[in-house]
Every structure is written in C-alpha cells, then in structure tokens.
MILUMTI-436269 format. One record per residue: z, x, y of N, C-alpha, C in turn; residue in one letter; chain. Coordinates in pm, 1 decimal, always signed. Last residue first. Example, Ala and Ser with C-alpha at 12.3 -4.5 7.8 and 13.67 -1.06 7.14 Angstrom:
<rs>
<<+708.0 +1285.0 -225.0> <+714.0 +1367.0 -106.0> <+787.0 +1290.0 +3.0> s A>
<<+780.0 +1319.0 -569.0> <+780.0 +1230.0 -450.0> <+780.0 +1320.0 -330.0> a A>
</rs>
This chain:
<rs>
<<-2368.6 +1021.6 +2551.2> <-2401.6 +909.2 +2640.6> <-2542.7 +860.3 +2613.9> a A>
<<-2238.9 +1082.8 +2221.0> <-2312.8 +1124.2 +2340.1> <-2355.6 +1002.5 +2419.6> s A>
<<-2130.1 +966.3 +1996.0> <-2041.4 +994.9 +2108.6> <-2115.3 +1036.5 +2233.7> l A>
<<-2293.6 +947.3 +1780.8> <-2226.3 +824.0 +1821.5> <-2139.6 +843.0 +1946.9> y A>
<<-2379.8 +1201.6 +1745.7> <-2482.7 +1099.4 +1772.0> <-2420.3 +966.8 +1814.4> r A>
<<-2151.4 +1348.0 +1680.0> <-2207.4 +1356.0 +1815.2> <-2307.7 +1245.2 +1844.8> r A>
<<-2095.3 +1319.2 +1407.5> <-2011.9 +1252.7 +1507.1> <-2082.3 +1242.3 +1640.7> l A>
<<-2304.6 +1452.5 +1282.8> <-2254.7 +1328.7 +1221.7> <-2171.2 +1248.2 +1320.9> r A>
<<-2321.7 +1690.7 +1411.6> <-2416.2 +1586.4 +1450.4> <-2374.3 +1450.9 +1394.0> e A>
<<-2036.1 +1859.3 +1517.7> <-2104.9 +1800.1 +1403.5> <-2194.8 +1686.1 +1449.9> d A>
<<-1875.2 +1970.8 +1699.9> <-2020.0 +1989.0 +1720.2> <-2102.1 +1923.8 +1610.3> d A>
<<-1620.1 +1934.9 +1612.0> <-1659.0 +1861.6 +1732.6> <-1808.1 +1872.9 +1760.5> a A>
<<-1652.2 +1909.1 +1252.0> <-1617.7 +1979.2 +1375.1> <-1665.7 +1896.4 +1493.3> s A>
<<-1509.1 +1805.2 +935.6> <-1609.4 +1799.8 +1041.8> <-1561.7 +1884.3 +1159.2> v A>
<<-1300.1 +1813.8 +764.0> <-1432.5 +1830.9 +704.8> <-1544.5 +1827.6 +808.1> e A>
<<-1062.6 +1750.0 +879.8> <-1086.6 +1891.7 +853.7> <-1222.1 +1918.7 +789.2> d A>
<<-1062.3 +1473.7 +890.1> <-1087.4 +1548.4 +1013.2> <-1119.0 +1694.9 +985.7> a A>
<<-1234.9 +1278.1 +655.5> <-1125.0 +1370.3 +680.9> <-1158.4 +1457.5 +801.2> d A>
<<-1385.2 +967.5 +775.1> <-1370.8 +1083.0 +688.0> <-1248.3 +1164.4 +722.9> g A>
<<-1644.0 +734.5 +868.1> <-1504.2 +776.2 +859.9> <-1496.3 +895.4 +766.9> d A>
<<-1863.5 +519.1 +1051.1> <-1837.9 +638.2 +971.4> <-1688.0 +663.2 +967.8> d A>
<<-1873.6 +280.1 +1181.4> <-2000.6 +332.6 +1129.7> <-1981.4 +458.8 +1046.9> v A>
<<-1721.1 -16.1 +1250.7> <-1693.5 +116.8 +1196.8> <-1820.7 +167.2 +1130.1> v A>
<<-1836.2 -189.6 +1544.5> <-1833.2 -172.5 +1399.5> <-1788.0 -30.8 +1364.0> r A>
<<-1879.7 -214.5 +1816.4> <-1785.3 -304.0 +1752.1> <-1776.4 -293.9 +1601.9> g A>
<<-2060.4 -6.6 +1879.1> <-2097.4 -147.6 +1897.0> <-2010.6 -241.8 +1814.1> n A>
<<-1888.6 +206.0 +1674.5> <-2010.3 +193.7 +1755.0> <-2049.0 +46.8 +1758.5> d A>
<<-1626.2 +424.4 +1581.2> <-1669.9 +290.1 +1618.6> <-1798.3 +298.1 +1700.9> l A>
<<-1516.7 +625.8 +1323.8> <-1606.7 +618.0 +1438.7> <-1646.2 +472.7 +1459.0> i A>
<<-1204.3 +752.7 +1221.1> <-1302.1 +644.1 +1212.4> <-1386.5 +648.5 +1338.2> y A>
<<-1042.0 +1026.4 +1052.2> <-1103.3 +963.3 +1169.3> <-1188.0 +843.8 +1126.6> f A>
<<-738.2 +1201.0 +957.2> <-863.3 +1129.6 +927.5> <-916.8 +1067.5 +1056.1> r A>
<<-552.9 +1360.0 +1083.9> <-579.3 +1382.9 +942.1> <-713.1 +1320.5 +902.6> d A>
<<-575.9 +1490.1 +1420.2> <-588.7 +1385.4 +1319.3> <-600.4 +1440.0 +1177.5> a A>
<<-572.6 +1696.7 +1607.6> <-448.9 +1625.1 +1577.6> <-457.0 +1541.8 +1450.1> l A>
<<-834.0 +1787.4 +1615.8> <-726.3 +1884.4 +1597.2> <-596.7 +1815.5 +1554.0> d A>
<<-977.9 +1560.0 +1671.7> <-992.9 +1621.7 +1540.0> <-882.4 +1721.8 +1511.2> l A>
<<-892.4 +1510.6 +1937.6> <-872.8 +1410.5 +1832.4> <-878.5 +1474.3 +1694.3> a A>
<<-976.7 +1745.1 +2071.8> <-835.4 +1709.2 +2066.0> <-808.4 +1613.5 +1951.0> l A>
<<-1258.1 +1726.8 +2037.6> <-1182.9 +1840.8 +1982.6> <-1033.5 +1811.6 +1970.5> p A>
<<-1303.8 +1470.2 +2173.5> <-1323.0 +1486.8 +2029.6> <-1251.9 +1609.8 +1973.8> l A>
<<-1169.4 +1266.3 +2379.5> <-1175.0 +1412.3 +2370.4> <-1182.0 +1448.6 +2221.8> n A>
<<-1121.8 +1001.0 +2344.2> <-1261.0 +1041.6 +2363.4> <-1278.7 +1192.1 +2359.0> q A>
<<-906.9 +828.6 +2126.0> <-924.8 +947.7 +2210.1> <-1072.7 +984.5 +2219.2> e A>
<<-649.6 +656.6 +1982.2> <-780.2 +638.9 +2044.7> <-799.1 +752.4 +2143.9> v A>
<<-461.2 +688.5 +1694.1> <-493.3 +750.4 +1822.1> <-635.0 +716.8 +1864.2> l A>
<<-184.6 +605.9 +1532.9> <-324.6 +563.2 +1539.9> <-368.9 +593.0 +1681.6> l A>
<<+70.9 +785.6 +1370.1> <-6.2 +763.9 +1491.4> <-145.3 +709.5 +1459.0> l A>
<<+407.5 +773.7 +1254.3> <+265.3 +762.1 +1224.0> <+189.9 +727.5 +1352.1> t A>
<<+664.4 +1011.4 +1349.3> <+611.3 +876.9 +1331.0> <+462.3 +883.6 +1301.3> t A>
<<+743.7 +1276.2 +1360.9> <+847.2 +1172.4 +1356.7> <+792.5 +1034.7 +1322.2> e A>
<<+534.0 +1439.5 +1390.3> <+631.7 +1479.4 +1288.4> <+738.2 +1372.7 +1268.5> t A>
<<+399.4 +1335.4 +1604.5> <+345.6 +1305.7 +1471.2> <+437.9 +1352.2 +1359.4> s A>
<<+525.8 +1441.7 +1826.7> <+549.7 +1301.1 +1792.1> <+506.7 +1271.5 +1649.0> a A>
<<+413.8 +1697.6 +1825.5> <+558.2 +1680.5 +1803.2> <+588.4 +1537.7 +1759.2> e A>
<<+151.4 +1626.3 +1884.8> <+179.2 +1693.6 +1758.9> <+328.1 +1683.9 +1724.0> a A>
<<+190.7 +1522.0 +2139.9> <+148.3 +1432.8 +2031.9> <+172.8 +1495.4 +1895.3> l A>
<<+263.4 +1756.5 +2275.9> <+355.3 +1643.1 +2271.0> <+318.8 +1547.8 +2157.1> a A>
<<+30.0 +1907.6 +2248.7> <+154.9 +1956.0 +2188.8> <+254.9 +1842.5 +2173.7> t A>
<<-140.3 +1747.0 +2399.9> <-168.8 +1769.1 +2257.5> <-43.4 +1817.2 +2184.8> a A>
<<-23.8 +1777.3 +2649.3> <-21.5 +1645.3 +2586.1> <-48.8 +1657.2 +2436.2> v A>
<<-82.7 +2045.1 +2694.0> <+57.5 +2002.3 +2688.1> <+70.2 +1867.0 +2618.8> d A>
<<-360.4 +2033.7 +2701.3> <-295.4 +2112.5 +2596.5> <-149.1 +2074.0 +2581.9> a A>
<<-403.7 +1887.7 +2933.4> <-437.1 +1826.7 +2805.0> <-369.6 +1902.2 +2690.3> v A>
<<-361.0 +2053.7 +3145.0> <-253.4 +1960.9 +3110.4> <-276.7 +1898.3 +2973.2> i A>
<<-595.4 +2189.5 +3175.1> <-477.0 +2268.4 +3139.6> <-359.1 +2179.9 +3100.7> q A>
<<-776.0 +1980.0 +3246.9> <-784.5 +2046.9 +3115.4> <-659.3 +2123.8 +3077.2> p A>
<<-611.8 +1694.3 +3392.5> <-676.1 +1824.0 +3406.7> <-674.4 +1897.4 +3273.3> a A>
<<-667.1 +1358.4 +3284.4> <-580.7 +1474.6 +3299.5> <-663.3 +1601.9 +3313.9> l A>
<<-812.9 +1131.9 +3225.9> <-782.6 +1160.4 +3365.8> <-696.2 +1282.3 +3388.5> g A>
<<-686.5 +1093.1 +2901.8> <-774.2 +1037.6 +3005.4> <-724.6 +1073.6 +3144.6> e A>
<<-534.4 +1164.0 +2689.2> <-580.3 +1273.2 +2776.2> <-666.2 +1224.2 +2892.3> s A>
<<-474.7 +926.4 +2548.5> <-366.3 +1000.3 +2612.4> <-411.3 +1112.1 +2705.6> p A>
<<-605.3 +670.6 +2457.9> <-663.1 +767.7 +2551.8> <-556.0 +851.9 +2623.2> e A>
<<-337.7 +512.0 +2324.8> <-469.6 +484.4 +2382.3> <-505.3 +588.1 +2488.4> d A>
<<-172.7 +484.7 +2027.0> <-182.4 +568.8 +2146.3> <-324.4 +560.1 +2200.2> v A>
<<+61.7 +325.6 +1847.5> <-78.3 +311.2 +1885.9> <-94.4 +378.6 +2022.1> l A>
<<+285.9 +428.8 +1606.1> <+254.5 +431.3 +1748.5> <+104.0 +421.7 +1767.4> l A>
<<+509.3 +312.1 +1371.0> <+367.2 +330.0 +1400.3> <+348.7 +324.8 +1550.8> l A>
<<+777.6 +289.7 +1379.9> <+723.0 +360.7 +1264.5> <+573.2 +386.6 +1280.7> d A>
<<+993.4 +315.1 +1655.5> <+865.0 +269.4 +1603.6> <+820.7 +355.1 +1486.2> n A>
<<+1220.3 +342.8 +1814.4> <+1235.8 +319.3 +1670.6> <+1108.5 +264.7 +1609.7> e A>
<<+1188.6 +419.2 +2074.1> <+1181.1 +276.6 +2045.9> <+1189.7 +242.0 +1899.1> g A>
<<+1165.3 +685.4 +2096.8> <+1302.6 +632.5 +2093.7> <+1304.5 +482.7 +2069.0> v A>
<<+881.6 +702.6 +2099.0> <+958.9 +756.9 +1987.7> <+1099.4 +698.8 +1981.8> l A>
<<+804.3 +587.8 +2341.0> <+759.3 +529.3 +2215.4> <+840.5 +575.8 +2096.9> g A>
<<+920.3 +765.8 +2519.0> <+967.2 +627.0 +2517.4> <+925.6 +558.1 +2388.0> r A>
<<+761.3 +989.2 +2463.7> <+904.8 +992.7 +2433.9> <+961.6 +851.6 +2427.0> a A>
<<+518.2 +899.0 +2566.4> <+529.9 +925.4 +2422.8> <+676.9 +926.9 +2381.6> i A>
<<+583.1 +882.3 +2837.6> <+538.4 +762.4 +2767.6> <+551.3 +779.5 +2616.3> a A>
<<+642.0 +1151.3 +2885.4> <+747.2 +1051.0 +2898.7> <+709.3 +922.7 +2825.7> l A>
<<+388.6 +1264.3 +2852.4> <+498.0 +1303.5 +2763.6> <+609.6 +1199.7 +2766.6> m A>
<<+266.5 +1142.0 +3070.6> <+220.5 +1109.2 +2936.0> <+325.1 +1149.8 +2833.2> q A>
<<+405.2 +1261.8 +3278.7> <+416.2 +1117.0 +3261.0> <+370.7 +1075.8 +3121.6> q A>
<<+313.3 +1522.4 +3243.3> <+455.3 +1493.2 +3222.1> <+478.1 +1343.1 +3203.8> q A>
<<+44.8 +1489.0 +3312.4> <+81.7 +1531.0 +3178.0> <+225.6 +1501.9 +3145.4> g A>
<<+67.4 +1412.3 +3582.5> <+7.1 +1321.9 +3484.4> <+43.7 +1358.8 +3342.2> g A>
<<+396.9 +1500.9 +3709.6> <+252.9 +1521.6 +3692.6> <+199.4 +1423.9 +3588.4> s A>
<<+635.2 +1278.6 +3865.1> <+592.3 +1371.3 +3761.8> <+441.0 +1390.6 +3765.9> l A>
<<+711.9 +1079.9 +4033.5> <+684.4 +1209.6 +4095.6> <+639.8 +1314.1 +3993.3> t A>
<<+780.5 +858.7 +3885.8> <+656.2 +854.0 +3961.9> <+619.5 +985.4 +4026.9> g A>
<<+1034.4 +909.6 +3791.0> <+921.2 +930.9 +3700.4> <+787.4 +932.1 +3774.7> a A>
<<+1259.5 +1096.5 +3982.6> <+1187.2 +970.3 +3968.5> <+1060.5 +995.8 +3887.8> d A>
<<+1467.5 +1327.6 +3798.9> <+1359.4 +1297.5 +3893.4> <+1305.8 +1156.8 +3872.9> r A>
<<+1647.1 +1395.9 +3603.9> <+1698.3 +1324.7 +3720.3> <+1592.8 +1289.6 +3823.5> g A>
<<+1501.3 +1537.8 +3411.7> <+1561.5 +1409.4 +3374.1> <+1612.6 +1330.1 +3493.3> r A>
<<+1360.0 +1770.8 +3404.0> <+1325.1 +1675.8 +3510.1> <+1397.1 +1542.3 +3492.4> h A>
<<+1429.9 +1912.2 +3185.1> <+1452.3 +1977.9 +3314.3> <+1420.7 +1887.0 +3431.7> s A>
<<+1342.5 +1740.2 +2986.7> <+1485.7 +1759.6 +3006.1> <+1514.3 +1820.5 +3142.7> d A>
<<+1070.2 +1768.9 +2974.5> <+1124.6 +1649.4 +3039.5> <+1272.9 +1665.6 +3070.1> l A>
<<+1050.9 +2003.5 +2829.3> <+1003.9 +2001.6 +2968.4> <+1057.6 +1881.0 +3043.9> e A>
<<+1135.0 +1937.2 +2570.8> <+1225.9 +2010.4 +2659.2> <+1181.3 +2010.9 +2805.3> p A>
<<+1097.1 +1697.4 +2374.2> <+1018.5 +1736.1 +2491.4> <+1108.5 +1807.0 +2592.4> f A>
<<+1290.5 +1685.2 +2175.6> <+1149.3 +1684.3 +2137.4> <+1061.3 +1734.5 +2250.4> t A>
<<+1520.8 +1680.1 +2325.9> <+1503.2 +1789.6 +2230.1> <+1356.0 +1800.4 +2189.6> e A>
<<+1481.1 +1442.5 +2459.8> <+1477.5 +1566.0 +2536.6> <+1471.4 +1690.3 +2447.0> f A>
<<+1502.7 +1260.0 +2247.2> <+1382.0 +1264.0 +2331.4> <+1371.0 +1396.1 +2405.5> a A>
<<+1762.6 +1309.8 +2151.6> <+1647.2 +1335.5 +2065.2> <+1519.0 +1348.2 +2148.5> f A>
<<+1911.0 +1218.5 +2369.5> <+1918.8 +1359.5 +2330.4> <+1799.6 +1398.1 +2243.6> a A>
<<+1845.5 +947.4 +2356.5> <+1807.2 +1025.9 +2474.0> <+1808.6 +1174.9 +2441.0> v A>
<<+1963.2 +883.4 +2109.9> <+1818.8 +866.3 +2127.8> <+1768.9 +948.3 +2246.4> a A>
<<+2233.6 +932.2 +2163.8> <+2165.1 +1009.9 +2059.8> <+2013.7 +1001.3 +2076.9> e A>
<<+2277.0 +739.9 +2361.0> <+2294.2 +881.6 +2391.5> <+2223.7 +969.2 +2289.3> d A>
<<+2229.9 +498.6 +2218.5> <+2144.6 +537.9 +2329.7> <+2155.3 +686.4 +2360.8> t A>
<<+2208.9 +406.3 +1897.7> <+2293.7 +487.0 +1985.0> <+2208.6 +546.1 +2096.8> d A>
<<+2085.5 +77.9 +1857.4> <+2061.8 +221.8 +1841.2> <+2150.5 +296.2 +1940.0> v A>
<<+2125.4 -182.6 +1925.0> <+2172.8 -139.7 +1794.8> <+2152.3 +7.5 +1765.3> g A>
<<+1828.3 -235.1 +2110.7> <+1965.8 -273.4 +2079.5> <+2002.2 -225.0 +1939.4> d A>
<<+1613.2 +53.6 +2174.2> <+1642.2 -84.8 +2133.0> <+1790.7 -108.6 +2108.4> p A>
<<+1530.8 +234.2 +2458.9> <+1609.8 +237.7 +2335.2> <+1647.3 +95.5 +2294.7> v A>
<<+1415.4 +221.9 +2703.0> <+1327.0 +202.6 +2588.1> <+1402.2 +200.5 +2455.5> a A>
<<+1602.4 +285.6 +2888.7> <+1565.1 +143.7 +2880.4> <+1472.1 +116.5 +2763.2> v A>
<<+1615.3 +567.2 +2853.6> <+1727.7 +480.6 +2813.5> <+1684.6 +334.9 +2798.0> r A>
<<+1376.9 +663.1 +2963.5> <+1402.5 +678.3 +2820.2> <+1509.8 +579.1 +2774.8> v A>
<<+1412.5 +594.6 +3231.3> <+1295.2 +545.1 +3158.1> <+1316.4 +553.8 +3008.2> n A>
<<+1639.4 +745.6 +3290.0> <+1649.5 +599.4 +3289.5> <+1531.3 +537.5 +3215.7> e A>
<<+1527.7 +1003.4 +3281.8> <+1628.2 +963.6 +3183.5> <+1642.3 +812.0 +3176.0> e A>
<<+1351.9 +988.0 +3501.2> <+1302.1 +1017.2 +3367.0> <+1402.1 +970.5 +3262.3> v A>
<<+1442.8 +709.5 +3714.2> <+1439.8 +850.0 +3676.1> <+1382.2 +865.1 +3535.7> t A>
<<+1225.8 +454.9 +3848.7> <+1341.1 +497.2 +3770.0> <+1329.7 +646.5 +3740.1> l A>
<<+986.2 +409.3 +3966.4> <+1102.0 +416.9 +4054.7> <+1230.8 +452.6 +3980.8> q A>
<<+801.2 +390.8 +3757.7> <+790.3 +503.9 +3849.3> <+911.8 +520.6 +3938.5> s A>
<<+816.2 +338.2 +3437.7> <+879.1 +280.7 +3556.1> <+891.9 +391.2 +3661.1> f A>
<<+495.0 +357.0 +3269.7> <+631.7 +401.5 +3293.2> <+685.2 +332.1 +3417.9> i A>
<<+231.0 +300.1 +3178.2> <+329.6 +194.2 +3208.7> <+473.3 +243.1 +3210.0> r A>
<<-13.2 +417.2 +3071.1> <+121.4 +472.0 +3042.5> <+234.3 +372.1 +3068.2> r A>
<<-273.7 +340.7 +3069.1> <-211.0 +354.0 +3201.2> <-62.4 +390.8 +3193.2> d A>
<<-327.1 +322.9 +2795.6> <-394.9 +425.9 +2875.2> <-327.2 +447.5 +3009.5> e A>
<<-15.5 +259.6 +2618.3> <-145.2 +224.1 +2676.0> <-200.5 +335.8 +2762.7> p A>
<<+133.5 +290.8 +2337.2> <+128.8 +373.4 +2457.9> <-8.1 +350.3 +2520.5> i A>
<<+326.7 +84.9 +2134.6> <+199.0 +99.1 +2205.9> <+218.5 +188.7 +2326.7> w A>
<<+463.4 +36.2 +1803.0> <+471.3 +67.5 +1944.7> <+334.2 +93.3 +2003.3> g A>
<<+602.7 -149.0 +1556.6> <+471.8 -105.5 +1606.5> <+482.6 -86.4 +1757.5> v A>
<<+826.4 -265.5 +1440.6> <+816.4 -120.3 +1447.0> <+681.3 -66.7 +1488.4> g A>
<<+868.7 -529.7 +1457.9> <+851.8 -476.8 +1323.0> <+829.0 -325.7 +1322.0> r A>
<<+868.3 -590.7 +1722.3> <+997.6 -592.0 +1654.1> <+989.0 -534.0 +1513.3> d A>
<<+593.7 -598.0 +1774.1> <+672.7 -484.4 +1822.3> <+806.5 -475.7 +1749.3> a A>
<<+537.5 -848.5 +1661.0> <+474.4 -728.3 +1605.7> <+556.2 -605.3 +1645.4> v A>
<<+683.6 -1003.9 +1835.8> <+719.4 -1004.4 +1694.1> <+658.7 -885.0 +1621.6> e A>
<<+552.8 -964.9 +2073.1> <+689.6 -914.0 +2062.3> <+736.4 -913.9 +1917.0> h A>
<<+308.0 -1095.9 +2016.9> <+311.9 -950.4 +2033.4> <+453.4 -895.7 +2018.6> t A>
<<+331.6 -1340.3 +1754.7> <+331.9 -1302.1 +1894.9> <+349.9 -1151.3 +1905.1> r A>
<<+110.7 -1388.2 +1469.9> <+238.1 -1354.6 +1532.8> <+220.1 -1335.9 +1682.6> m A>
<<-149.6 -1415.9 +1397.0> <-72.9 -1537.9 +1418.6> <+64.4 -1513.1 +1476.5> g A>
<<-157.9 -1133.9 +1199.6> <-238.7 -1232.3 +1272.0> <-163.3 -1364.0 +1278.1> v A>
<<+1.9 -985.2 +1030.5> <+38.4 -992.2 +1171.4> <-39.2 -1098.2 +1247.8> l A>
<<+130.0 -997.4 +704.5> <+21.4 -1040.0 +793.8> <+71.7 -1052.9 +937.6> e A>
<<+258.7 -714.8 +547.9> <+290.1 -842.6 +611.9> <+179.1 -876.1 +711.2> e A>
<<+223.4 -460.2 +449.6> <+176.0 -571.4 +366.8> <+215.5 -709.1 +421.9> d A>
<<+282.0 -302.8 +665.4> <+372.9 -303.1 +550.2> <+349.6 -427.2 +464.4> r A>
<<+71.7 -515.7 +822.5> <+160.1 -402.7 +847.7> <+271.4 -408.6 +744.2> y A>
<<-258.8 -632.2 +844.3> <-134.0 -628.9 +767.4> <-58.1 -500.3 +798.4> r A>
<<-484.4 -843.9 +964.0> <-414.6 -723.0 +1006.7> <-278.7 -725.3 +937.3> v A>
<<-799.7 -991.1 +889.3> <-659.0 -971.8 +856.3> <-609.3 -841.3 +915.9> s A>
<<-1039.3 -1239.6 +1009.9> <-996.1 -1114.3 +952.3> <-845.3 -1105.5 +938.5> g A>
<<-1107.8 -1389.9 +1329.7> <-1122.4 -1382.6 +1184.5> <-1071.2 -1246.6 +1138.4> e A>
<<-1017.6 -1360.5 +1582.4> <-1054.3 -1495.7 +1540.1> <-1070.3 -1502.2 +1388.7> r A>
<<-737.4 -1155.2 +1673.0> <-866.3 -1175.4 +1606.8> <-891.4 -1323.0 +1576.5> p A>
<<-577.6 -1158.4 +1993.6> <-574.8 -1191.2 +1850.9> <-715.1 -1206.9 +1792.7> p A>
<<-484.9 -934.9 +2188.8> <-612.8 -1005.9 +2181.3> <-631.2 -1044.4 +2035.0> t A>
<<-232.0 -874.3 +2112.2> <-256.6 -898.6 +2254.9> <-389.7 -969.6 +2273.5> l A>
<<-184.4 -802.1 +1854.1> <-199.6 -945.2 +1882.1> <-200.0 -974.8 +2032.3> q A>
<<-193.8 -539.3 +1784.1> <-74.2 -585.1 +1855.9> <-73.0 -735.2 +1881.9> l A>
<<-448.3 -528.5 +1672.8> <-331.7 -500.0 +1589.6> <-205.9 -558.9 +1652.6> v A>
<<-595.3 -581.1 +1903.0> <-601.8 -675.6 +1791.8> <-486.0 -655.0 +1696.0> s A>
<<-548.9 -356.2 +2054.9> <-500.2 -485.2 +2106.0> <-501.5 -591.5 +1995.1> r A>
<<-685.5 -168.5 +1898.6> <-541.0 -158.0 +1916.1> <-482.3 -290.8 +1961.8> l A>
<<-945.6 -274.7 +1932.7> <-887.2 -262.5 +1798.7> <-735.5 -252.1 +1806.8> t A>
<<-981.6 -245.2 +2205.4> <-972.1 -380.8 +2150.7> <-915.1 -379.1 +2008.9> t A>
<<-1012.3 +29.5 +2219.8> <-890.8 -31.0 +2274.3> <-872.2 -172.6 +2221.2> t A>
<<-1269.5 +37.0 +2084.7> <-1152.7 +113.8 +2038.9> <-1022.3 +52.0 +2088.3> k A>
<<-1514.1 -77.4 +2150.3> <-1412.7 -159.7 +2085.2> <-1287.8 -86.8 +2040.9> g A>
<<-1699.0 +48.5 +2304.9> <-1742.0 +13.6 +2168.9> <-1635.7 -62.3 +2091.2> v A>
<<-1643.7 +144.7 +2561.5> <-1692.4 +8.2 +2546.9> <-1733.8 -32.1 +2406.7> g A>
<<-1731.8 +486.7 +2531.9> <-1667.3 +380.3 +2609.0> <-1728.7 +245.7 +2573.6> n A>
<<-1785.1 +600.1 +2189.2> <-1814.4 +592.6 +2332.1> <-1730.1 +485.7 +2400.5> r A>
<<-1526.0 +714.3 +1962.4> <-1650.0 +645.8 +1996.1> <-1667.3 +642.8 +2146.1> g A>
<<-1249.7 +707.9 +1726.2> <-1333.2 +770.3 +1828.7> <-1462.3 +691.5 +1847.5> v A>
<<-936.2 +719.0 +1621.8> <-1041.5 +620.2 +1638.4> <-1127.0 +667.6 +1755.6> l A>
<<-747.6 +908.4 +1393.4> <-817.2 +902.0 +1522.4> <-927.8 +797.1 +1515.9> a A>
<<-433.6 +914.0 +1252.8> <-570.1 +865.0 +1235.8> <-632.4 +848.4 +1374.0> v A>
<<-190.7 +1090.6 +1102.3> <-250.0 +1071.2 +1234.3> <-395.6 +1032.7 +1209.6> v A>
<<+52.4 +963.8 +860.2> <-77.3 +1014.2 +903.3> <-93.3 +1010.9 +1055.2> e A>
<<+284.3 +837.9 +782.8> <+288.9 +981.3 +808.9> <+158.6 +1041.7 +856.2> g A>
<<+127.0 +591.1 +586.3> <+249.9 +636.7 +650.4> <+249.0 +789.3 +662.9> e A>
<<-221.0 +538.8 +658.2> <-112.6 +565.0 +565.4> <+9.8 +616.0 +641.4> e A>
<<-431.6 +295.1 +771.4> <-348.8 +406.9 +815.9> <-234.0 +419.9 +717.6> v A>
<<-766.1 +171.3 +758.2> <-632.5 +183.2 +700.1> <-562.7 +305.2 +759.0> e A>
<<-1004.9 -76.4 +867.8> <-951.2 +59.5 +862.8> <-812.9 +55.1 +800.8> l A>
<<-1277.6 -268.0 +980.9> <-1179.8 -243.5 +874.6> <-1134.7 -98.2 +881.9> s A>
<<-1439.9 -510.6 +1176.2> <-1374.7 -379.3 +1171.9> <-1271.5 -374.2 +1059.8> v A>
<<-1624.7 -719.4 +1236.1> <-1592.0 -681.9 +1098.7> <-1528.5 -546.1 +1084.5> g A>
<<-1678.7 -654.0 +1529.6> <-1762.4 -724.3 +1432.9> <-1734.8 -672.0 +1292.3> e A>
<<-1538.8 -697.3 +1844.1> <-1522.7 -635.3 +1712.3> <-1594.3 -719.3 +1608.4> l A>
<<-1664.6 -864.6 +2047.0> <-1634.6 -722.8 +2066.8> <-1622.1 -648.8 +1933.2> i A>
<<-1849.6 -1106.0 +2180.6> <-1809.3 -1063.0 +2047.1> <-1789.4 -911.6 +2051.5> h A>
<<-1768.6 -1317.8 +2437.3> <-1821.3 -1184.4 +2407.6> <-1762.8 -1134.6 +2275.8> s A>
<<-1649.5 -1547.4 +2512.6> <-1761.6 -1560.7 +2420.1> <-1822.1 -1425.8 +2383.0> e A>
<<-1337.2 -1409.1 +2537.6> <-1416.7 -1526.9 +2572.6> <-1524.6 -1546.7 +2467.7> g A>
<<-1364.8 -1146.3 +2349.6> <-1313.8 -1174.4 +2483.2> <-1396.5 -1290.4 +2535.8> y A>
<<-1292.2 -1140.6 +1996.7> <-1375.2 -1179.6 +2109.9> <-1294.9 -1172.3 +2239.4> y A>
<<-1307.1 -993.7 +1675.8> <-1231.5 -1020.0 +1797.7> <-1326.9 -1043.2 +1913.7> t A>
<<-1267.2 -973.0 +1341.5> <-1364.0 -1020.4 +1441.5> <-1284.0 -1063.1 +1564.8> e A>
<<-1199.1 -755.3 +1076.7> <-1150.7 -819.5 +1199.4> <-1266.4 -849.9 +1294.1> v A>
<<-1188.8 -658.5 +809.0> <-1293.7 -751.9 +853.1> <-1253.6 -828.2 +979.4> d A>
<<-864.5 -550.6 +817.4> <-973.0 -588.5 +726.6> <-1062.4 -695.3 +789.1> e A>
<<-630.4 -301.6 +839.9> <-713.2 -390.0 +921.2> <-837.5 -422.0 +838.6> v A>
<<-319.8 -204.5 +751.1> <-449.7 -238.7 +694.0> <-517.8 -341.1 +785.0> e A>
<<-69.2 +36.8 +757.2> <-147.9 -58.5 +835.7> <-281.8 -78.4 +767.6> l A>
<<+36.5 +167.3 +531.6> <+125.7 +119.1 +636.9> <+56.9 +11.7 +719.5> l A>
<<-97.8 +66.2 +212.7> <-104.4 +139.5 +338.7> <-2.8 +84.1 +436.6> s A>
<<+0.0 +84.2 -120.0> <+0.0 +0.0 +0.0> <+0.0 +87.5 +124.7> m A>
</rs>
C-alpha cells in the first residue's frame, strides 16, 4: 500500500478540463518530483489531493483512505501538509511565532520549536525577527519548518525555488533535503536539476496527463526524454 495513491483523476476549473486521468503514487519516505511546463496541471494535482479543487472523477487515497469528498481541513488533519508557492508565512509575526502557531494541539510546542531550529540553524539566529524581513530563501526555509512541526507525514511542496536568486536556491535545496529525512515529499518544481537531485522518482505532466515517469537517478537534466516536455 502506497502512502498516497492518485488514480484517474479528472479535475476542472469551471468548464476548463485541467487534469485528464492523472495517476501517480508516493511511497512513504520518498521524494517524488512532479515536473512539467507552466500550466500543465502540476499545482492543480496538489490542489486535487488537498481537496482545494476537488476532482470530478477519480480517486485520491491516503493511507488507503479515500480523500475525495472530504473537506480540506479533514485532509490536513490526517497528516497532509501544503507549502504553497507564495509560502503564506505571517510576515508581522517573528520567526519563532510563525513556528509556534504551526504546532498542532497535543504536541509539545517547545520541543517542536527546538526541532525546527535544530533542522534549520540559520532560522535560529533570526528567531526574533519579523518574518517579513527575511530573505526569500529564509522565508522558504521557514515555510518548510512550519510544515515539519505540523506533524505532517506528507508534505506537498509547490515551486520552492520560484523567484529565488540562484545562490539562494542551494540553501532551499539543503532545507528540502533536511526535510526529506523527516517526512515524505511530493515536490512540484520547474528547476529540473534541483528536482532530480532531491527526488527518488519523477512524473512528467503535459497537458493535464502523466506522459512519463521513472527513477530520478536514471535520467539527467539534459536528457531529451525530459527536455521535450519542459522546453518552451
């Protein structure tokens, strides 16, 4: 049994047919990359898992439990976290306050905060700063830290390197690699070298369909097998 199983999902925005029979699986402990050009349905796939944009047809199972028909908060309560492209940190709260408010009821908050700062020591040195004053890379680290302390067994991560300077992308890659030792990741990422470096497996989306998949260590960022679906 896979941790996450998406089977023949059909998702629409209004009358626009975005996902056309998407199927994929994520095993516990894996990093799975979902790659493809802009507008092919990668973010919609994550939204379909979370039931933010519920599929009209198909199945989404998490730990063999059907998610289709649930509300998003019910999906989150089962241990599925989301780090959206815009990060959604609280810019007026301090770094530490951002981490604390992400800790769920019943979890030792001090221990969770300590774990977050042990995982991301760079954030520890900024714990008293307003989160809105952090660099883009630091904000992305904070978003990942919030996902980890949320007791999530699966993190859906959407375009973590988007809009970041190249020298900051390496820091984000390190943060994601640290996160992957603690939780399973389904990663949407257009930076193909980054995606392949982090991932165990990949799926390629094109026009709302999965057109290829495989082991990340069997391909390279220059592989024509991938490039034909990623070039503009």
